[in-house]
C-alpha positions in Angstrom: -15.8 41.7 -16.8 -13.4 39.1 -15.6 -12.8 37.7 -12.1 -9.6 39.5 -11.2 -9.4 42.8 -9.3 -8.9 46.1 -11.2 -6.9 48.9 -9.6 -9.0 50.9 -7.1 -8.4 54.2 -8.9 -10.3 52.9 -11.9 -13.0 51.2 -9.9 -15.7 53.5 -11.3 -15.0 52.1 -14.8 -15.2 48.4 -14.0 -17.9 46.5 -15.8 -19.4 44.0 -13.4 -21.6 41.3 -14.9 -24.1 39.4 -12.8 -23.4 35.7 -12.2 -27.0 34.9 -12.8 -27.6 32.8 -15.9 -30.7 31.9 -17.8 -29.3 28.3 -18.1 -27.0 26.2 -16.0 -23.4 26.0 -17.1 -23.1 23.5 -19.9 -20.2 21.9 -21.8 -19.7 24.6 -24.4 -16.7 26.8 -24.0 -15.8 30.2 -25.5 -12.6 32.2 -25.7 -12.9 36.0 -26.0 -9.5 37.6 -26.9 -9.2 41.0 -25.2 -6.6 43.3 -26.7 -5.8 46.9 -25.8 -8.1 49.2 -27.7 -10.9 46.6 -28.0 -14.4 48.0 -28.5 -16.2 47.7 -25.1 -19.7 46.8 -26.3 -18.4 44.2 -28.7 -16.5 42.6 -25.8 -19.0 42.8 -23.0 -22.3 42.1 -24.8 -21.4 38.8 -26.5 -19.7 37.7 -23.3 -22.8 38.5 -21.2 -25.1 36.8 -23.7 -23.0 33.6 -23.8 -22.7 33.4 -20.0 -26.5 33.9 -19.7 -26.9 30.9 -22.1 -24.7 28.8 -19.9 -21.6 28.9 -22.1 -18.3 28.9 -20.1 -16.6 32.0 -21.3 -12.9 32.9 -20.7 -11.9 36.5 -21.4 -8.2 36.3 -22.1 -5.9 39.3 -22.1 -3.6 39.4 -25.1 -0.9 41.1 -23.1 -1.4 39.2 -19.9 -3.6 39.3 -16.8 -3.5 43.0 -16.2 -6.6 45.2 -16.7 -7.1 46.3 -20.4 -7.9 49.9 -21.5 -10.5 49.7 -24.2 -11.3 52.1 -27.1 -13.5 54.4 -25.0 -11.3 54.3 -21.9 -13.4 51.6 -20.1 -11.1 49.3 -18.3 -11.9 45.5 -18.4 -10.3 42.9 -16.2 -9.5 39.7 -18.1 -10.0 36.3 -16.4 -6.5 35.2 -17.4 -3.8 35.7 -19.9 -4.1 34.4 -23.5 -1.1 32.3 -23.0 -2.7 30.6 -20.0 -6.1 30.3 -21.7 -4.6 28.6 -24.7 -3.3 25.8 -22.5 -6.9 25.1 -21.3 -8.4 24.7 -24.8 -9.9 23.6 -27.0 -12.8 26.1 -27.3 -16.0 25.8 -29.2 -15.7 29.4 -30.4 -13.0 32.0 -30.5 -14.3 35.6 -30.4 -12.5 38.6 -31.7 -14.0 42.0 -30.7 -13.4 45.0 -32.9 -12.0 48.5 -32.2 -9.3 49.9 -34.6 -6.4 49.6 -32.2 -7.7 46.3 -30.7 -8.0 44.8 -34.2 -4.5 46.0 -35.1 -3.1 44.3 -31.9 -4.9 41.1 -32.8 -3.5 41.3 -36.3 0.0 41.7 -35.1 0.0 38.9 -32.6 1.8 35.6 -33.4 -0.1 33.9 -30.6 -3.5 35.0 -32.0 -2.4 33.7 -35.4 -1.6 30.3 -33.9 -4.9 30.1 -32.0 -6.9 31.1 -35.1 -5.0 28.7 -37.4 -5.6 25.9 -34.9 -9.3 26.7 -34.6 -9.6 27.0 -38.4 -8.0 23.7 -39.0 -10.6 22.0 -36.8 -13.5 23.9 -38.4 -14.2 25.4 -35.0 -16.3 28.5 -34.9 -14.5 31.8 -35.2 -16.6 34.9 -34.6 -15.3 38.4 -35.3 -17.0 41.8 -35.2 -16.5 45.3 -36.5 -12.8 45.7 -37.4 -12.0 42.3 -35.7 -12.4 40.4 -39.0 -9.3 42.2 -40.4 -7.3 40.0 -38.0 -8.6 37.0 -40.1 -7.1 38.7 -43.2 -3.8 39.4 -41.4 -3.4 35.8 -40.4 -4.7 34.2 -43.6 -7.8 32.6 -42.0 -11.1 31.9 -43.7 -10.1 32.9 -47.3 -13.0 32.5 -49.7 -15.6 33.0 -47.0 -18.4 35.6 -47.2 -17.8 38.1 -44.4 -18.9 41.5 -43.2 -17.2 44.2 -41.2 -17.7 47.8 -39.9 -18.3 49.9 -43.1 -15.0 51.8 -42.5 -13.1 48.5 -42.4 -14.5 47.2 -45.7 -11.7 48.4 -48.0 -9.0 46.9 -45.7 -10.9 43.6 -45.5 -11.2 43.4 -49.2 -7.5 44.0 -49.9 -6.4 41.1 -52.2 -10.0 40.0 -52.8 -9.6 37.0 -50.4 -13.3 37.3 -49.2 -16.8 37.9 -50.5 -18.3 40.9 -48.9 -21.8 41.0 -47.3 -23.8 43.9 -46.0 -25.7 41.7 -43.5 -25.6 42.7 -39.9 -24.4 39.2 -39.0 -22.9 36.9 -41.6 -22.1 33.2 -41.1 -20.3 31.2 -43.8 -19.4 27.8 -42.5 -17.4 28.2 -39.3 -16.6 31.9 -39.9 -19.1 34.3 -38.4 -18.7 38.1 -38.7 -20.7 41.2 -37.7 -20.6 44.9 -38.3 -20.2 47.0 -35.1 -21.3 48.0 -31.6 -24.9 48.3 -32.7 -25.0 44.6 -33.9 -23.4 43.2 -30.7 -26.6 41.7 -29.4 -27.4 40.0 -32.7 -23.8 38.8 -32.9 -23.8 37.3 -29.4 -27.2 35.7 -29.9 -26.0 34.2 -33.2 -23.1 32.6 -31.4 -25.5 31.2 -28.8 -27.7 29.9 -31.6 -24.8 28.2 -33.4 -23.6 26.5 -30.3 -26.8 25.7 -28.5 -29.7 26.0 -31.0 -32.5 28.4 -31.8 -34.6 27.6 -28.7 -31.8 28.5 -26.2 -31.0 31.7 -28.2 -34.7 32.7 -28.1 -34.9 32.0 -24.4 -31.7 34.0 -23.8 -33.1 36.9 -25.8 -36.6 36.9 -24.2 -35.8 38.9 -21.0 -33.5 41.5 -22.6 -36.3 43.8 -23.9 -34.7 44.0 -27.3 -36.7 45.6 -30.2 -37.7 43.0 -32.8 
């Protein structure tokens, strides 16, 4: 997924995205935080869609620049470490993929907390999917917002009644965007594109994907 080189013994697992974009690179910037145990589709699909739309996407490894083993044993190469990526901010959106272990690692990271708190203070877009929104709960971000999660993460997300729960496939409340799981990854990614670049760009990004309406 990133631009670094993965170990040759795992080469068969390397996701490789085309550099071809629907639109030229624009000024919008996205940070995707990649933790061990992240859900692969929820990481790759939004990243692909944002890059197609011309958004500059940095996939940052929570634990550094090394390849990251995801929830289904797909190995993804981050572009850089999260520490380095933070220095190159600000970002127009911070994206949190799901995956149970991935979300737990996001929830336990002081660096993720600092990044989310900073993004929240500026009302910058925060987009989390599946179990990813539980990191918002862990770090005290977006309290009072309407959110959704994977159905199995609902009880955890509603601990303390800090949020209003939605069953929508993608829910956006102010600068907090959430979604439900791997099967909503396309809708989630396109919603990010629409929020940052508008409906027309989102529609043009979607058009060649052969998605079912």
